[in-house]
Backbone as CSV, one residue per row, in Angstrom:
resi,resn,N_x,N_y,N_z,CA_x,CA_y,CA_z,C_x,C_y,C_z
1,UNK,29.516,12.311,-2.591,29.148,13.706,-2.510,29.282,14.235,-1.101
2,UNK,29.462,15.521,-0.945,29.626,16.146,0.365,28.439,17.053,0.661
3,UNK,27.712,16.729,1.704,26.675,17.625,2.183,25.319,17.484,1.542
4,UNK,25.246,17.061,0.276,23.958,16.964,-0.408,23.198,15.727,0.072
5,UNK,21.901,15.727,-0.179,21.044,14.619,0.266,21.379,13.346,-0.524
6,UNK,21.683,12.235,0.144,22.011,10.988,-0.560,20.766,10.362,-1.192
7,UNK,20.998,9.523,-2.203,19.921,8.800,-2.876,20.203,7.306,-2.767
8,UNK,19.216,6.552,-2.285,19.318,5.092,-2.197,18.331,4.503,-3.194
9,UNK,18.843,3.787,-4.193,18.016,3.315,-5.309,17.864,1.793,-5.250
10,UNK,16.619,1.323,-5.385,16.317,-0.108,-5.435,15.765,-0.449,-6.826
11,UNK,16.416,-1.374,-7.500,15.999,-1.731,-8.863,14.813,-2.689,-8.851
12,UNK,14.247,-2.902,-10.022,13.130,-3.820,-10.174,13.567,-5.145,-10.763
13,UNK,12.596,-5.934,-11.203,12.878,-7.239,-11.797,13.568,-7.056,-13.142
14,UNK,14.603,-7.838,-13.379,15.337,-7.735,-14.641,16.761,-8.215,-14.467
15,UNK,17.698,-7.459,-15.020,19.106,-7.852,-14.946,19.873,-7.022,-13.928
16,UNK,19.165,-6.476,-12.952,19.838,-5.749,-11.888,20.279,-4.357,-12.294
17,UNK,21.474,-3.976,-11.861,21.985,-2.619,-12.065,22.085,-2.261,-13.543
18,UNK,22.463,-3.225,-14.382,22.710,-2.932,-15.799,21.482,-2.388,-16.518
19,UNK,20.282,-2.715,-16.041,19.055,-2.233,-16.689,18.809,-0.748,-16.432
20,UNK,19.557,-0.166,-15.505,19.266,1.196,-15.045,20.370,2.189,-15.392
21,UNK,21.163,1.860,-16.410,22.290,2.721,-16.785,21.836,4.130,-17.157
22,UNK,20.727,4.243,-17.888,20.266,5.555,-18.371,19.866,6.453,-17.205
23,UNK,19.037,5.941,-16.314,18.567,6.786,-15.207,19.680,7.049,-14.191
24,UNK,20.592,6.096,-14.011,21.715,6.328,-13.099,22.630,7.428,-13.625
25,UNK,22.853,7.435,-14.933,23.656,8.506,-15.536,22.966,9.854,-15.340
26,UNK,21.640,9.884,-15.538,20.883,11.130,-15.348,20.973,11.610,-13.900
27,UNK,20.914,10.680,-12.951,21.030,11.041,-11.534,22.401,11.633,-11.221
28,UNK,23.439,11.022,-11.771,24.808,11.508,-11.525,25.007,12.908,-12.088
29,UNK,24.390,13.186,-13.236,24.511,14.514,-13.851,23.697,15.542,-13.071
30,UNK,22.478,15.159,-12.680,21.583,16.107,-11.999,22.022,16.397,-10.563
31,UNK,22.616,15.401,-9.910,22.978,15.564,-8.497,24.433,15.149,-8.267
32,UNK,25.378,15.924,-8.805,26.797,15.558,-8.701,27.331,15.565,-7.273
33,UNK,26.666,16.279,-6.376,27.133,16.360,-4.988,26.443,15.366,-4.064
34,UNK,25.571,14.536,-4.628,24.858,13.545,-3.812,25.540,12.185,-3.898
35,UNK,25.612,11.507,-2.772,26.049,10.111,-2.777,24.890,9.266,-3.300
36,UNK,25.169,8.410,-4.280,24.123,7.566,-4.867,24.457,6.107,-4.569
37,UNK,23.558,5.445,-3.860,23.759,4.054,-3.466,22.766,3.180,-4.224
38,UNK,23.278,2.252,-5.024,22.435,1.320,-5.761,22.423,-0.007,-5.013
39,UNK,21.269,-0.395,-4.515,21.146,-1.638,-3.751,20.658,-2.739,-4.686
40,UNK,21.472,-3.770,-4.855,21.086,-4.860,-5.748,20.340,-5.940,-4.967
41,UNK,19.239,-6.398,-5.539,18.414,-7.455,-4.954,18.620,-8.715,-5.795
42,UNK,19.525,-9.611,-5.398,19.938,-10.726,-6.261,18.802,-11.607,-6.756
43,UNK,17.781,-11.848,-5.921,16.713,-12.765,-6.329,15.944,-12.271,-7.540
44,UNK,15.835,-10.952,-7.712,15.080,-10.431,-8.853,16.008,-9.807,-9.891
45,UNK,17.310,-10.114,-9.788,18.287,-9.588,-10.745,18.784,-10.681,-11.683
46,UNK,18.042,-11.793,-11.751,18.391,-12.922,-12.609,19.776,-13.468,-12.292
47,UNK,20.118,-13.454,-11.006,21.355,-14.068,-10.540,20.991,-15.333,-9.776
48,UNK,21.888,-16.319,-9.803,21.598,-17.567,-9.109,21.837,-17.387,-7.605
49,UNK,20.773,-17.397,-6.799,20.941,-17.166,-5.369,21.320,-18.418,-4.588
50,UNK,21.174,-19.582,-5.215,21.363,-20.822,-4.469,22.796,-21.335,-4.617
51,UNK,23.716,-20.558,-4.083,25.117,-20.959,-4.068,25.437,-21.705,-2.792
52,UNK,26.723,-21.774,-2.448,27.158,-22.483,-1.255,26.567,-21.835,-0.001
53,UNK,25.970,-22.644,0.847,25.405,-22.138,2.092,24.013,-21.550,1.947
54,UNK,23.432,-21.633,0.744,22.103,-21.054,0.540,21.041,-21.964,1.134
55,UNK,20.091,-21.386,1.868,19.003,-22.143,2.493,17.676,-21.567,2.009
56,UNK,16.813,-22.421,1.480,15.558,-21.952,0.880,14.669,-21.241,1.886
57,UNK,14.717,-21.673,3.162,13.826,-21.087,4.159,14.323,-19.744,4.687
58,UNK,15.572,-19.397,4.396,16.124,-18.150,4.914,15.484,-16.958,4.200
59,UNK,15.100,-15.898,4.922,14.520,-14.721,4.274,15.502,-14.088,3.297
60,UNK,15.034,-13.773,2.100,15.896,-13.141,1.102,15.160,-11.967,0.485
61,UNK,15.870,-10.882,0.241,15.267,-9.690,-0.351,13.970,-9.331,0.367
62,UNK,14.074,-9.088,1.646,12.887,-8.789,2.432,13.238,-7.752,3.487
63,UNK,12.214,-7.334,4.234,12.431,-6.346,5.292,13.455,-6.842,6.307
64,UNK,13.409,-8.146,6.626,14.297,-8.701,7.643,15.760,-8.630,7.232
65,UNK,16.035,-8.841,5.964,17.424,-8.900,5.509,17.930,-7.585,4.937
66,UNK,17.048,-6.636,4.696,17.453,-5.395,4.031,17.701,-4.243,4.996
67,UNK,16.790,-4.013,5.926,16.799,-2.761,6.696,17.982,-2.630,7.647
68,UNK,18.308,-3.684,8.364,19.424,-3.597,9.309,20.750,-3.336,8.596
69,UNK,21.095,-4.095,7.531,22.339,-3.794,6.805,22.342,-2.399,6.192
70,UNK,21.179,-1.950,5.669,21.107,-0.614,5.081,21.379,0.449,6.139
71,UNK,20.798,0.285,7.306,21.026,1.227,8.402,22.505,1.262,8.783
72,UNK,23.142,0.098,8.827,24.565,0.025,9.167,25.427,0.747,8.136
73,UNK,25.106,0.560,6.859,25.880,1.211,5.790,25.715,2.725,5.843
74,UNK,24.486,3.192,6.031,24.236,4.636,6.102,24.956,5.266,7.293
75,UNK,25.004,4.552,8.410,25.716,5.058,9.584,27.229,5.039,9.360
76,UNK,27.729,3.963,8.768,29.166,3.829,8.534,29.698,4.946,7.649
77,UNK,28.936,5.300,6.614,29.372,6.332,5.667,28.853,7.722,6.037
78,UNK,28.275,7.832,7.224,27.806,9.114,7.760,26.822,9.810,6.810
79,UNK,25.834,9.025,6.361,24.833,9.539,5.423,23.461,9.715,6.068
80,UNK,23.231,9.059,7.186,21.883,9.043,7.760,21.430,10.432,8.203
81,UNK,22.336,11.225,8.748,21.956,12.552,9.245,21.676,13.535,8.114
82,UNK,22.008,13.142,6.864,21.781,14.023,5.715,20.429,13.777,5.048
83,UNK,19.573,13.055,5.722,18.200,12.828,5.249,18.165,12.172,3.856
84,UNK,18.576,10.920,3.742,18.585,10.265,2.432,17.191,10.126,1.827
85,UNK,17.169,10.036,0.508,15.940,9.795,-0.250,15.986,8.360,-0.768
86,UNK,14.935,7.583,-0.507,14.866,6.233,-1.057,14.047,6.271,-2.342
87,UNK,14.502,5.499,-3.307,13.889,5.537,-4.636,13.788,4.108,-5.157
88,UNK,12.628,3.739,-5.659,12.452,2.386,-6.157,11.711,2.356,-7.471
89,UNK,12.033,1.343,-8.274,11.294,1.133,-9.520,10.687,-0.265,-9.514
90,UNK,9.392,-0.349,-9.815,8.688,-1.621,-9.933,8.846,-2.446,-8.652
91,UNK,9.481,-3.613,-8.717,9.676,-4.435,-7.521,10.490,-3.685,-6.465
92,UNK,11.346,-2.775,-6.904,12.138,-1.984,-5.967,11.286,-1.129,-5.044
93,UNK,10.039,-0.859,-5.445,9.125,-0.107,-4.568,8.737,-0.931,-3.344
94,UNK,8.775,-2.272,-3.468,8.560,-3.110,-2.289,9.674,-2.876,-1.271
95,UNK,10.910,-2.773,-1.767,12.043,-2.495,-0.875,11.862,-1.145,-0.188
96,UNK,11.363,-0.159,-0.935,11.068,1.148,-0.325,10.030,0.989,0.780
97,UNK,9.038,0.156,0.532,8.004,-0.085,1.547,8.617,-0.687,2.805
98,UNK,9.525,-1.635,2.645,10.165,-2.243,3.813,10.931,-1.194,4.615
99,UNK,11.608,-0.300,3.905,12.365,0.761,4.581,11.410,1.707,5.316
100,UNK,10.305,2.068,4.656,9.325,2.961,5.284,8.676,2.319,6.507
101,UNK,8.648,1.001,6.530,8.053,0.278,7.652,9.020,0.156,8.831
102,UNK,10.287,0.494,8.591,11.313,0.433,9.636,11.349,1.788,10.336
103,UNK,10.870,1.842,11.567,10.658,3.123,12.258,11.913,3.978,12.316
104,UNK,13.045,3.369,12.654,14.282,4.140,12.808,14.727,4.752,11.487
105,UNK,14.608,3.985,10.401,14.976,4.503,9.083,13.981,5.549,8.603
106,UNK,12.688,5.260,8.760,11.646,6.156,8.243,11.738,7.550,8.848
107,UNK,12.107,7.634,10.121,12.214,8.939,10.783,13.361,9.780,10.232
108,UNK,14.335,9.132,9.609,15.531,9.843,9.131,15.486,10.174,7.645
109,UNK,14.443,9.743,6.945,14.384,9.942,5.496,13.959,11.356,5.136
110,UNK,14.505,11.836,4.020,14.067,13.121,3.493,12.914,12.963,2.521
111,UNK,12.783,11.769,1.940,11.702,11.556,0.995,11.763,10.195,0.346
112,UNK,10.778,9.942,-0.520,10.662,8.662,-1.213,10.136,8.914,-2.624
113,UNK,10.751,8.258,-3.608,10.314,8.352,-5.006,9.934,6.950,-5.473
114,UNK,8.702,6.788,-5.944,8.203,5.497,-6.400,7.892,5.573,-7.888
115,UNK,8.586,4.772,-8.689,8.389,4.735,-10.136,7.719,3.419,-10.513
116,UNK,6.636,3.480,-11.275,5.874,2.275,-11.627,5.616,1.416,-10.386
117,UNK,5.036,1.995,-9.337,4.914,1.263,-8.067,3.881,0.149,-8.127
118,UNK,4.265,-1.012,-7.627,3.346,-2.141,-7.525,2.782,-2.273,-6.116
119,UNK,3.084,-1.310,-5.262,2.812,-1.455,-3.825,1.410,-1.036,-3.390
120,UNK,0.690,-0.292,-4.214,-0.587,0.271,-3.774,-1.762,-0.668,-4.054
121,UNK,-2.653,-0.796,-3.074,-3.922,-1.532,-3.217,-3.724,-2.980,-3.653
122,UNK,-2.678,-3.628,-3.173,-2.383,-4.999,-3.592,-3.531,-5.984,-3.368
123,UNK,-4.321,-5.866,-2.287,-5.405,-6.840,-2.085,-6.575,-6.668,-3.053
124,UNK,-6.648,-5.550,-3.765,-7.796,-5.281,-4.628,-7.725,-6.125,-5.907
125,UNK,-8.791,-6.855,-6.247,-8.796,-7.641,-7.490,-8.594,-6.780,-8.735
126,UNK,-9.120,-5.544,-8.718,-8.998,-4.676,-9.889,-7.550,-4.308,-10.191
127,UNK,-6.680,-4.396,-9.207,-5.288,-4.019,-9.413,-4.563,-5.052,-10.262
128,UNK,-4.784,-6.326,-9.963,-4.017,-7.382,-10.633,-4.766,-8.061,-11.777
129,UNK,-5.951,-7.559,-12.140,-6.756,-8.259,-13.147,-6.069,-8.309,-14.512
130,UNK,-5.154,-7.364,-14.774,-4.473,-7.361,-16.074,-3.581,-8.581,-16.243
131,UNK,-3.143,-9.173,-15.143,-2.283,-10.347,-15.234,-3.065,-11.612,-15.569
132,UNK,-4.398,-11.532,-15.503,-5.212,-12.714,-15.768,-5.375,-12.967,-17.268
133,UNK,-5.369,-11.909,-18.065,-5.560,-12.068,-19.500,-4.267,-12.419,-20.218
134,UNK,-4.404,-12.760,-21.484,-3.233,-13.071,-22.299,-2.478,-11.781,-22.631
135,UNK,-1.150,-11.836,-22.735,-0.362,-10.656,-23.116,-0.800,-10.116,-24.469
136,UNK,-0.881,-8.788,-24.582,-1.353,-8.158,-25.820,-0.215,-7.667,-26.701
137,UNK,0.968,-7.519,-26.139,2.116,-7.032,-26.907,3.308,-7.948,-26.648
138,UNK,4.330,-7.811,-27.508,5.540,-8.612,-27.312,6.196,-8.266,-25.982
139,UNK,6.153,-6.985,-25.616,6.762,-6.550,-24.352,6.092,-7.246,-23.166
140,UNK,4.751,-7.285,-23.171,4.029,-7.960,-22.086,4.376,-9.447,-22.056
141,UNK,4.443,-10.061,-23.240,4.793,-11.481,-23.318,6.189,-11.718,-22.749
142,UNK,7.132,-10.856,-23.122,8.519,-11.000,-22.678,8.629,-10.892,-21.155
143,UNK,7.926,-9.911,-20.590,8.009,-9.685,-19.142,7.312,-10.802,-18.364
144,UNK,6.083,-11.125,-18.768,5.270,-12.041,-17.975,5.594,-13.507,-18.208
145,UNK,5.952,-13.862,-19.435,6.173,-15.269,-19.754,7.638,-15.692,-19.681
146,UNK,8.550,-14.725,-19.721,9.972,-15.079,-19.705,10.651,-14.568,-18.433
147,UNK,10.647,-13.241,-18.237,11.358,-12.678,-17.082,10.746,-13.145,-15.764
148,UNK,9.412,-13.087,-15.644,8.769,-13.446,-14.375,8.802,-14.949,-14.100
149,UNK,9.182,-15.754,-15.112,9.286,-17.194,-14.912,10.732,-17.658,-14.744
150,UNK,11.665,-16.716,-14.753,13.053,-17.064,-14.446,13.075,-17.626,-13.025
151,UNK,13.822,-18.710,-12.762,13.721,-19.402,-11.470,13.868,-18.511,-10.244
152,UNK,14.872,-17.641,-10.229,15.078,-16.773,-9.068,13.930,-15.803,-8.875
153,UNK,13.477,-15.201,-9.973,12.378,-14.233,-9.911,11.091,-14.922,-9.463
154,UNK,10.792,-16.082,-10.070,9.577,-16.818,-9.709,9.609,-17.231,-8.236
155,UNK,10.782,-17.624,-7.750,10.925,-18.003,-6.346,10.655,-16.806,-5.441
156,UNK,11.195,-15.645,-5.816,11.000,-14.431,-5.011,9.532,-14.035,-4.957
157,UNK,8.850,-14.112,-6.098,7.459,-13.675,-6.170,6.505,-14.665,-5.504
158,UNK,6.754,-15.953,-5.703,5.787,-16.962,-5.275,6.079,-17.588,-3.918
159,UNK,7.343,-17.541,-3.479,7.694,-18.232,-2.241,8.195,-17.312,-1.137
160,UNK,8.835,-16.214,-1.486,9.526,-15.419,-0.472,8.868,-14.083,-0.152
161,UNK,7.937,-13.646,-0.960,7.351,-12.319,-0.732,6.196,-12.402,0.261
162,UNK,6.290,-11.626,1.339,5.210,-11.531,2.323,4.355,-10.329,1.933
163,UNK,3.326,-10.580,1.147,2.588,-9.502,0.490,1.976,-8.480,1.438
164,UNK,1.475,-8.857,2.631,0.960,-7.802,3.529,2.018,-6.763,3.896
165,UNK,3.294,-7.188,3.987,4.368,-6.251,4.315,4.824,-5.457,3.096
166,UNK,4.348,-5.847,1.923,4.726,-5.142,0.693,3.728,-4.046,0.333
167,UNK,2.531,-4.115,0.894,1.464,-3.189,0.506,1.629,-1.829,1.185
168,UNK,1.400,-0.777,0.421,1.492,0.595,0.930,0.167,1.303,0.665
169,UNK,-0.317,2.026,1.671,-1.589,2.734,1.575,-1.359,4.228,1.744
170,UNK,-2.309,5.018,1.279,-2.226,6.465,1.447,-2.075,6.833,2.923
171,UNK,-2.801,6.137,3.787,-2.721,6.433,5.228,-1.318,6.169,5.772
172,UNK,-0.628,5.166,5.230,0.742,4.896,5.671,1.635,6.101,5.411
173,UNK,1.481,6.705,4.236,2.280,7.884,3.888,1.968,9.042,4.832
174,UNK,0.693,9.207,5.145,0.297,10.292,6.052,0.833,10.060,7.469
175,UNK,0.857,8.804,7.904,1.398,8.487,9.231,2.897,8.768,9.288
176,UNK,3.608,8.423,8.213,5.052,8.690,8.161,5.308,10.186,8.207
177,UNK,4.491,10.937,7.489,4.632,12.393,7.476,4.392,12.985,8.871
178,UNK,3.474,12.409,9.613,3.205,12.890,10.977,4.425,12.731,11.877
179,UNK,5.141,11.627,11.692,6.330,11.357,12.509,7.582,12.042,11.971
180,UNK,7.537,12.460,10.707,8.713,13.042,10.056,8.261,14.235,9.219
181,UNK,8.379,15.431,9.763,7.847,16.638,9.116,8.595,17.017,7.843
182,UNK,9.787,16.450,7.626,10.569,16.760,6.425,10.281,15.801,5.270
183,UNK,9.471,14.782,5.520,9.262,13.719,4.538,8.391,14.188,3.370
184,UNK,8.858,13.890,2.140,8.079,14.141,0.926,8.043,12.864,0.096
185,UNK,7.016,12.742,-0.740,6.917,11.562,-1.590,6.456,11.963,-2.985
186,UNK,7.076,11.360,-3.998,6.700,11.579,-5.398,6.455,10.222,-6.048
187,UNK,5.366,10.128,-6.808,4.958,8.853,-7.401,4.723,9.050,-8.890
188,UNK,5.434,8.289,-9.706,5.284,8.364,-11.160,4.619,7.087,-11.662
189,UNK,3.489,7.242,-12.356,2.720,6.112,-12.871,2.787,6.080,-14.393
190,UNK,2.630,4.887,-14.951,2.592,4.724,-16.404,1.159,4.425,-16.830
191,UNK,0.621,5.246,-17.716,-0.792,5.155,-18.109,-1.149,3.775,-18.648
192,UNK,-0.240,3.164,-19.414,-0.512,1.863,-20.038,0.224,0.732,-19.312
193,UNK,0.296,0.842,-18.000,0.995,-0.179,-17.208,0.352,-1.545,-17.425
194,UNK,1.189,-2.556,-17.669,0.663,-3.889,-17.984,0.469,-4.751,-16.739
195,UNK,0.768,-4.214,-15.558,0.655,-5.001,-14.333,-0.558,-4.646,-13.485
196,UNK,-0.960,-3.389,-13.465,-2.080,-3.006,-12.601,-2.871,-1.872,-13.227
197,UNK,-4.095,-1.683,-12.741,-4.996,-0.649,-13.246,-4.610,0.689,-12.617
198,UNK,-3.987,1.539,-13.398,-3.446,2.806,-12.899,-4.555,3.735,-12.421
199,UNK,-5.707,3.719,-13.081,-6.785,4.647,-12.710,-7.269,4.406,-11.278
200,UNK,-7.269,3.142,-10.843,-7.683,2.825,-9.473,-6.677,3.399,-8.475
201,UNK,-5.403,3.283,-8.791,-4.354,3.817,-7.913,-4.413,5.341,-7.884
202,UNK,-4.668,5.956,-9.038,-4.767,7.423,-9.097,-5.855,7.933,-8.153
203,UNK,-6.985,7.231,-8.126,-8.087,7.657,-7.255,-7.733,7.494,-5.778
204,UNK,-6.894,6.531,-5.485,-6.516,6.269,-4.093,-5.535,7.318,-3.554
205,UNK,-4.646,7.781,-4.417,-3.597,8.710,-3.979,-4.136,10.128,-3.839
206,UNK,-3.565,10.868,-2.918,-3.952,12.264,-2.686,-2.798,13.188,-3.068
207,UNK,-3.154,14.384,-3.525,-2.132,15.397,-3.795,-2.095,16.364,-2.618
208,UNK,-0.927,16.488,-2.034,-0.725,17.357,-0.881,0.543,18.169,-1.109
209,UNK,0.783,19.203,-0.297,2.016,19.983,-0.471,3.279,19.129,-0.389
210,UNK,3.215,18.029,0.343,4.390,17.163,0.516,4.292,15.871,-0.308
211,UNK,3.217,15.728,-1.081,3.028,14.512,-1.875,2.546,14.865,-3.274
212,UNK,3.200,14.289,-4.270,2.833,14.584,-5.655,2.853,13.290,-6.459
213,UNK,1.862,13.118,-7.324,1.904,11.993,-8.252,1.521,12.459,-9.648
214,UNK,2.066,11.780,-10.625,1.822,12.149,-12.014,1.802,10.890,-12.868
215,UNK,0.964,10.908,-13.912,0.842,9.763,-14.810,1.380,10.135,-16.185
216,UNK,2.240,9.278,-16.719,2.877,9.531,-18.010,2.341,8.558,-19.061
217,UNK,2.306,9.001,-20.309,1.767,8.195,-21.404,2.820,7.187,-21.872
218,UNK,2.918,6.100,-21.149,3.909,5.072,-21.479,3.488,3.764,-20.823
219,UNK,4.266,2.724,-21.043,4.001,1.446,-20.400,5.020,1.204,-19.297
220,UNK,4.829,0.142,-18.564,5.664,-0.169,-17.400,7.136,-0.280,-17.801
221,UNK,7.979,0.474,-17.129,9.420,0.378,-17.349,10.028,1.478,-18.191
222,UNK,9.213,2.159,-18.994,9.772,3.158,-19.911,10.258,4.415,-19.195
223,UNK,9.790,4.640,-17.980,10.196,5.833,-17.228,11.684,5.846,-16.917
224,UNK,12.330,4.689,-16.949,13.733,4.632,-16.536,14.719,4.689,-17.696
225,UNK,14.217,4.606,-18.948,15.193,4.599,-20.045,14.814,5.443,-21.263
226,UNK,13.542,5.808,-21.421,13.177,6.611,-22.590,13.637,8.050,-22.405
227,UNK,14.478,8.573,-23.308,15.018,9.936,-23.139,13.947,10.998,-22.951
228,UNK,12.808,10.861,-23.662,11.762,11.882,-23.558,10.987,11.793,-22.241
229,UNK,11.163,10.699,-21.500,10.478,10.548,-20.216,11.400,10.763,-19.022
230,UNK,12.695,10.666,-19.245,13.656,10.832,-18.149,13.513,12.199,-17.494
231,UNK,13.219,13.235,-18.305,13.043,14.581,-17.737,11.892,14.599,-16.731
232,UNK,10.794,13.919,-17.068,9.665,13.838,-16.147,10.028,13.081,-14.883
233,UNK,10.782,11.997,-15.055,11.234,11.224,-13.897,12.114,12.071,-12.987
234,UNK,13.018,12.842,-13.597,13.914,13.693,-12.805,13.129,14.791,-12.083
235,UNK,12.036,15.241,-12.700,11.196,16.251,-12.049,10.577,15.691,-10.771
236,UNK,10.180,14.432,-10.810,9.619,13.798,-9.623,10.670,13.687,-8.517
237,UNK,11.889,13.344,-8.917,12.979,13.230,-7.939,13.288,14.594,-7.335
238,UNK,13.301,15.615,-8.188,13.620,16.968,-7.720,12.595,17.448,-6.685
239,UNK,11.358,16.977,-6.803,10.306,17.378,-5.864,10.670,17.014,-4.421
240,UNK,11.330,15.868,-4.247,11.656,15.429,-2.883,13.063,15.824,-2.448
241,UNK,13.889,16.264,-3.379,15.282,16.593,-3.041,15.383,17.996,-2.435
């Protein structure tokens, strides 16, 4: 696209880019003049990361390995001055957090969109208590007992994630806004999220002229593919564009 604000999208746990065909198509239709960059995170895309030259101790899918290459790509394609918007779903919101923690990148962003974010209030027991009980639906069983136990995903979650660097607080958003007057943030929550207690996160978040959050009647993941919810998701994106 020429001139329009670019979108940088980080996917969540699953099969990578292929899981996001519906929302990517909606983005292309809604913003035909925007450059859309899909960043794949191999460790949580059910791809085998341990190929030739792979070292277990090397940082993977983290702030150290993501931000510098992303900055280089944005500069190479002359996108940084156009105030890109970073957008993440589920685990992809951790990647957004890493970008927001990078001072040089954060100052140049036009906004951030967080869908089904796992980044808020991570140290709170009430946030993760839903993972302690047995799955109540087939969907919960499929996600927690199969997808999250895939070797690459389990390695990323249990061995490679530095959780203090993944956590995002309301004050962090306000600090970013102080340094970047153009920054906006939109947060879409799922009322029946199977990973965390949404009501606790709702109480933590504030509504401001530059910050908006909304809760939809669905479970984790449906915001990216259900046709009746895509319109709501696009509304959140439009808020920051």
